[in-house]
Each structure stands twice: as C-alpha cells, then as structure tokens.
C-alpha positions as CSV (number, residue, x, y, z in Angstrom):
1,M,-13.2,-10.0,-12.7
2,Q,-12.7,-13.6,-12.7
3,I,-9.6,-15.8,-13.2
4,D,-9.1,-18.5,-14.9
5,S,-8.2,-21.3,-12.7
6,R,-5.1,-22.1,-16.0
7,V,-4.1,-18.7,-14.7
8,V,-4.2,-19.0,-11.2
9,L,-2.4,-22.4,-11.2
10,R,0.6,-20.1,-13.2
11,I,0.5,-17.9,-10.9
12,F,1.0,-19.7,-7.9
13,Y,3.8,-21.6,-9.6
14,K,5.9,-18.5,-10.7
15,M,5.6,-17.4,-7.3
16,L,6.4,-20.5,-5.2
17,K,9.3,-21.2,-7.5
18,A,10.6,-17.6,-6.9
19,R,10.8,-18.5,-3.2
20,L,12.3,-21.9,-3.6
21,F,14.5,-20.3,-6.4
22,E,15.9,-17.2,-3.7
23,E,16.2,-20.5,-0.9
24,E,18.7,-21.9,-3.0
25,A,20.4,-18.8,-3.8
26,S,20.5,-18.2,0.2
27,K,22.5,-21.2,0.5
28,L,25.0,-20.2,-2.1
29,K,25.2,-17.4,-0.7
30,E,25.9,-19.1,2.7
31,S,28.6,-21.0,1.3
32,G,30.6,-18.3,-0.1
33,L,30.4,-18.8,-4.1
34,I,28.0,-15.9,-4.4
35,K,30.0,-12.9,-4.1
36,D,27.5,-10.5,-4.8
37,E,25.2,-8.5,-2.9
38,L,22.2,-10.3,-2.8
39,C,19.2,-8.7,-1.9
40,L,15.6,-11.1,-1.7
41,S,11.8,-10.8,-2.7
42,L,11.0,-13.2,0.1
43,G,7.6,-11.5,1.0
44,Q,7.1,-10.1,-2.7
45,E,6.1,-13.2,-4.4
46,A,2.8,-11.7,-5.6
47,T,4.6,-9.3,-7.8
48,A,4.6,-12.5,-10.0
49,G,0.8,-11.6,-10.8
50,A,1.9,-8.8,-12.6
51,V,3.7,-10.5,-14.2
52,C,1.1,-13.1,-15.8
53,A,-0.9,-10.7,-16.6
54,L,1.2,-9.6,-19.2
55,N,1.5,-10.4,-23.0
56,A,4.5,-12.2,-24.0
57,D,6.2,-9.1,-26.3
58,D,6.1,-6.7,-23.4
59,I,9.0,-5.1,-21.8
60,V,10.1,-5.3,-18.4
61,F,12.7,-3.7,-16.3
62,A,13.4,-3.8,-13.2
63,S,15.4,-3.3,-9.4
64,H,17.9,-4.6,-7.8
65,R,14.7,-7.0,-6.1
66,N,14.2,-8.7,-9.0
67,F,13.9,-12.3,-8.9
68,A,10.3,-12.6,-8.3
69,V,9.8,-10.8,-11.3
70,A,12.6,-13.1,-13.3
71,T,11.9,-16.5,-12.2
72,A,8.1,-15.3,-13.6
73,L,9.6,-14.0,-16.5
74,D,10.8,-17.9,-17.2
75,V,14.6,-16.4,-17.2
76,N,16.3,-19.4,-17.8
77,I,17.2,-20.5,-13.7
78,T,20.0,-22.7,-14.1
79,L,21.4,-20.0,-16.4
80,L,20.8,-17.7,-13.9
81,L,22.1,-19.4,-11.3
82,A,25.7,-19.6,-12.8
83,E,25.4,-15.9,-13.3
84,L,25.0,-15.4,-9.9
85,T,28.4,-18.0,-9.5
86,G,30.3,-15.8,-11.3
87,L,30.4,-18.3,-14.2
88,K,31.0,-18.2,-17.6
89,S,28.7,-20.1,-18.3
90,G,25.8,-17.7,-16.5
91,L,22.8,-15.6,-18.1
92,C,25.6,-12.9,-18.7
93,S,28.8,-14.8,-19.0
94,G,29.2,-14.3,-15.4
95,K,29.1,-10.3,-15.9
96,S,26.3,-8.9,-14.0
97,G,26.4,-10.6,-10.9
98,A,22.9,-10.6,-8.9
99,Q,21.9,-6.7,-9.7
100,S,22.2,-6.2,-13.1
101,Y,21.3,-9.6,-15.4
102,A,19.0,-9.1,-18.4
103,D,17.2,-11.7,-21.0
104,N,16.2,-10.5,-24.2
105,T,15.1,-13.8,-24.9
106,V,11.8,-13.3,-23.0
107,N,11.7,-9.4,-23.0
108,F,13.7,-9.2,-20.1
109,Y,15.5,-5.5,-20.6
110,G,17.1,-5.5,-17.3
111,A,17.7,-4.9,-13.6
112,S,19.8,-2.8,-12.5
113,A,21.7,-1.7,-9.0
114,L,21.3,2.0,-9.4
115,Y,18.2,2.9,-8.1
116,A,15.6,4.7,-10.0
117,S,18.0,4.9,-13.1
118,Y,15.3,2.3,-14.7
119,F,12.6,4.9,-14.9
120,N,14.3,6.5,-17.6
121,K,15.4,3.5,-19.0
122,A,12.0,2.4,-19.0
123,V,10.2,5.6,-20.6
124,G,12.6,5.8,-23.5
125,A,11.7,2.0,-24.6
126,A,7.8,2.8,-24.7
127,L,9.0,6.4,-26.6
128,S,10.3,3.6,-29.0
129,L,7.3,1.4,-29.1
130,K,4.8,4.5,-30.0
131,L,6.8,5.6,-32.6
132,Q,6.6,2.2,-34.2
133,N,3.1,2.1,-33.7
134,R,3.1,-0.9,-31.7
135,D,0.5,-2.5,-29.3
136,N,2.5,-4.0,-26.5
137,L,3.7,-1.5,-23.1
138,V,6.2,-1.5,-20.7
139,I,6.6,-2.2,-17.6
140,V,8.8,-1.3,-14.9
141,F,9.2,-2.6,-10.8
142,A,10.8,-0.3,-8.7
143,G,10.9,0.3,-4.7
144,D,9.1,2.5,-2.6
145,G,13.1,4.1,-2.0
146,A,13.7,4.9,-5.9
147,A,10.2,6.6,-6.3
148,C,11.2,9.4,-3.8
149,M,14.1,10.4,-6.4
150,G,14.5,12.8,-9.2
151,D,14.7,10.1,-11.9
152,F,11.2,9.0,-10.9
153,Y,9.5,12.3,-11.4
154,E,11.5,12.7,-14.3
155,A,10.1,9.8,-16.2
156,L,6.7,10.6,-15.2
157,N,6.8,14.0,-16.8
158,T,8.5,12.8,-20.1
159,A,6.0,10.0,-20.0
160,A,2.6,11.8,-19.1
161,L,3.6,14.9,-21.8
162,L,3.8,12.0,-24.5
163,K,1.0,9.9,-23.0
164,L,3.8,7.0,-23.7
165,P,2.2,3.1,-22.8
166,V,4.3,2.6,-19.6
167,I,3.0,1.4,-16.2
168,F,5.2,1.6,-12.9
169,F,4.7,-0.8,-11.0
170,I,5.8,0.0,-7.4
171,E,6.3,-2.3,-4.7
172,N,6.2,0.0,-1.7
173,N,7.7,-2.7,1.3
174,G,7.0,-0.8,3.6
175,Y,11.6,0.0,4.3
176,A,13.8,1.9,1.9
177,K,16.5,-0.1,3.4
178,S,16.0,0.7,7.1
179,V,14.2,3.7,7.3
180,K,10.0,3.2,6.5
181,T,8.1,4.3,4.2
182,E,6.2,7.2,5.6
183,K,9.3,8.6,6.2
184,I,10.6,9.3,3.3
185,H,6.9,10.2,1.6
186,N,4.9,12.8,2.9
187,V,2.1,10.9,1.1
188,K,0.3,8.4,2.7
189,D,-0.2,6.3,-0.6
190,I,2.9,7.1,-3.5
191,A,0.0,6.3,-5.9
192,Q,-1.2,9.9,-4.9
193,R,2.3,11.4,-6.7
194,A,0.3,10.3,-10.3
195,S,-2.6,13.5,-9.4
196,G,0.6,15.7,-9.9
197,F,1.3,14.3,-13.7
198,E,-2.6,13.8,-14.0
199,I,-2.7,10.5,-14.5
200,P,-3.9,7.7,-12.7
201,G,-2.6,6.1,-9.5
202,F,-4.0,2.9,-8.0
203,I,-3.3,0.4,-5.2
204,A,-3.0,-2.9,-5.1
205,D,-2.9,-5.4,-2.9
206,G,1.0,-6.8,-3.0
207,N,0.1,-9.5,-0.5
208,D,-2.7,-11.2,-2.9
209,A,-1.8,-11.9,-6.4
210,L,-4.6,-12.1,-8.0
211,N,-5.5,-8.8,-6.8
212,V,-1.9,-8.0,-8.5
213,Y,-3.0,-9.6,-11.9
214,E,-6.1,-7.8,-12.2
215,T,-4.8,-4.7,-11.6
216,I,-2.5,-5.0,-13.8
217,K,-5.1,-6.1,-16.5
218,R,-7.1,-3.4,-16.4
219,A,-4.0,-1.2,-16.0
220,A,-2.1,-2.5,-19.1
221,E,-5.3,-1.5,-21.4
222,Y,-5.6,2.2,-19.7
223,A,-1.5,2.3,-20.9
224,K,-1.9,1.3,-24.3
225,K,-4.6,3.4,-25.6
226,D,-3.7,6.3,-23.0
227,G,-0.7,6.8,-21.7
228,P,0.9,6.0,-18.2
229,I,-0.6,5.3,-14.8
230,I,1.4,4.2,-11.5
231,I,0.5,1.0,-9.7
232,E,1.7,1.2,-6.1
233,S,1.6,-2.5,-4.9
234,K,1.3,-2.4,-0.7
235,T,3.4,-5.9,0.7
236,Y,6.4,-6.1,3.3
237,R,9.8,-7.5,2.6
238,L,9.9,-10.1,4.9
239,A,13.9,-10.4,4.1
240,G,16.5,-7.9,5.0
241,Y,17.8,-5.4,2.9
242,N,20.4,-7.5,1.4
243,Y,20.8,-11.1,2.6
244,N,23.2,-9.7,5.7
245,D,20.7,-7.3,7.0
246,E,19.8,-8.1,10.7
247,Q,16.7,-6.5,10.2
248,E,17.3,-5.3,14.0
249,Y,15.0,-2.2,12.8
250,K,12.1,-4.1,12.6
251,K,9.5,-5.0,15.0
252,E,9.2,-8.6,15.9
253,D,5.5,-7.7,15.9
254,E,4.9,-6.4,12.8
255,T,7.2,-9.5,10.8
256,A,4.7,-11.9,12.6
257,Q,1.5,-10.2,11.7
258,W,2.9,-9.7,7.7
259,R,4.1,-13.3,7.8
260,D,0.4,-14.6,8.4
261,Y,-0.6,-12.6,5.5
262,D,2.1,-14.5,3.5
263,P,1.7,-14.1,-0.3
264,I,2.1,-17.8,-1.4
265,K,-0.3,-19.0,1.9
266,N,-2.7,-16.5,0.2
267,I,-3.0,-17.5,-3.0
268,T,-2.5,-21.4,-1.9
269,D,-6.2,-21.1,0.6
270,Y,-7.8,-19.6,-2.3
271,M,-6.6,-22.5,-4.6
272,L,-8.0,-25.2,-1.7
273,H,-10.8,-23.5,-1.0
274,S,-11.7,-23.3,-4.6
275,S,-11.3,-26.7,-5.9
276,M,-8.6,-26.1,-8.7
277,G,-6.5,-28.3,-6.5
278,T,-5.7,-30.6,-3.4
279,V,-2.9,-30.6,-1.4
280,E,-0.9,-33.1,-3.1
281,D,-1.9,-31.6,-6.4
282,L,0.3,-28.6,-4.8
283,L,2.7,-30.5,-3.0
284,M,3.2,-32.4,-6.9
285,M,3.9,-29.2,-7.9
286,R,6.5,-27.9,-5.4
287,K,8.3,-31.8,-6.0
288,K,8.6,-30.5,-9.7
289,I,10.3,-27.0,-8.7
290,E,12.1,-28.6,-6.4
291,Q,13.9,-30.6,-9.0
292,E,14.0,-28.4,-11.3
293,I,16.3,-26.5,-9.5
294,Y,18.4,-29.2,-7.9
295,A,19.4,-30.1,-11.7
296,A,20.2,-25.9,-12.0
297,H,22.4,-26.5,-8.9
298,E,24.1,-29.7,-10.2
299,F,24.5,-27.8,-13.7
300,V,26.5,-24.9,-11.6
301,M,28.5,-27.1,-9.4
302,G,29.2,-29.5,-11.6
303,L,31.0,-26.1,-13.0
304,I,32.5,-25.1,-10.1
305,N,34.4,-28.1,-9.6
306,S,35.6,-28.8,-13.0
307,S,39.4,-28.1,-14.4
308,D,37.3,-26.2,-17.8
309,G,38.1,-22.8,-16.2
310,D,34.7,-21.4,-16.6
311,K,34.7,-19.5,-13.3
312,E,34.7,-15.7,-14.0
313,A,38.0,-13.4,-13.5
C-alpha cells in the first residue's frame, strides 16, 4: 500500500505530539501538580498510525495507557492537561484524572483504569452500530495484560457470534506491569487467540507506524463487512508501568535495543530518506507542537495560580 506523503506527515506530527505531551505531563507529575497515577506511552507512539487509519465517525475506546491514542484523536491537550491537574476547567471537570477521561466530540468514548473493562463496552457500541445499519466501526486499544483476562474472551465470543464491526487492537509492549508477556500467555502471539473464535488475527510491527496504519486500513475494511478482528501490535514500553516504576525488572541491553528501534526515529528516517521533508521541516513541526504545549502549560498554571477556585475539591 502506497501511503500519501500528507498522511505520513500527519502520523509523524501526532506521534511527536504524544511524546512531547507526555514529557510535559511528567514534569507536572514531578512537581506534584498531577496527583493521579500516570501511565506513559513512551515507545508506543506508533499507535497513532492506527488512529490515523480510522474514519472520523469511528468509535474509540482505550485503556489506562492512553495518551498516544488521545492526542492522535486530537483530544484538546489544554483541556486534557487541565484534567490531569484536577481543574474544573478540565476535559471532564477535573473528575476523571489520567486514566478515565473521555471526549465524545472526537468519538473518544473513554479510557478506563479497570483492566479489560473496555472490551465489552466496545462490543456494546459495535452492536449499536450494527443495529442502526451504520457504516463505521469500533476499535478498542488494550494491553497484553488485559488480553489474558476473562472479559477479553467474553467480548470476542459475543463479537464473533454477532459478527460485529470491532477491531481489538492489542498493544503488546512486552510486560504486564513487571511480568514478561510470555509468562502470562501460553502462546507466542496473542493474535493466535483469534483462531479459537474463527476470526482473523494479524500482527503489526508496533514500532513502525506506517505498518500499523496499513494493517488497520485493511482490518477496518474487513471489520465493517465481516465482523471482528484481532490486531496484535508488537512494541515495547520504554516507560515504567507507571511514573514511579523504576523498571528494575528490565535488562539494560533489552531496553537499549528497543531504544535504537524507536518508532519516532523510524518514521523520521523514512521521511528523510523518502524526501518527504528536511531536518529543518521536521524541527519546524516540533517547534509548532512545543508552542501548543507551552500554551496549554501556561493556561493550566494560570488557573492554578489564580484565586478563582478552579481547583477541583
């Protein structure tokens, strides 16, 4: 599949935005302004390729590790940052925190801190679409840990039985909290689980955003016509399980190897080698994102430092 250069640029922009947003959130967490548990997507930004492959009216659910999905969906980062700091001006009036927010204006039906709870919600939404004869789909983003829980298999069974338009996108980042994936699954590939429900299951290179984009484009065509499909995105979590996780269970050479295969580096190299832009062009895009994040930071700090009682009790 030949991907239009404008699409590649859009994916790159959203990936970089996710990383820079998380860096800003980390600073606010370090300063104590974010009280909630912060689960970062560092190293998993190629997920933005999946979001960019969707149509505007497709419905999205996500897990507790959700910033790459949310920023790619164009959730307002100013309101999101305000939400993370517990402000009433936040996306959900400061009540959801970092793991349970939603934004229906961009069809982001929500994240959840309850592992695997989003699978059956996604299936319910997909059933609604089918009953209304609508030509769009649902995609649910989840981790490898959630994919070993009972809710996953219940949702798969219902979706397969009713042939619902839903994509189960499993971000296999190598670890469920501190436990290696192979210690919680008895199969090499989570995508193999699809065969038990007689539905397709495919693997995407989760550090190659363009491969992720192409895979979801094909999966979307299938899901709308024939029913559910599992996509397993093989990636790596450069961050800890949460912000305070020191990752002592990881080997240094393992992490170093994955850092060399960084998804943002990969798409940057592709763009430069394909003459889709110069280093100066990409730096200009970074500068634009930095300005957007700075504006969001200033908005939040202005509210925090004001005396209008914007802070959520």
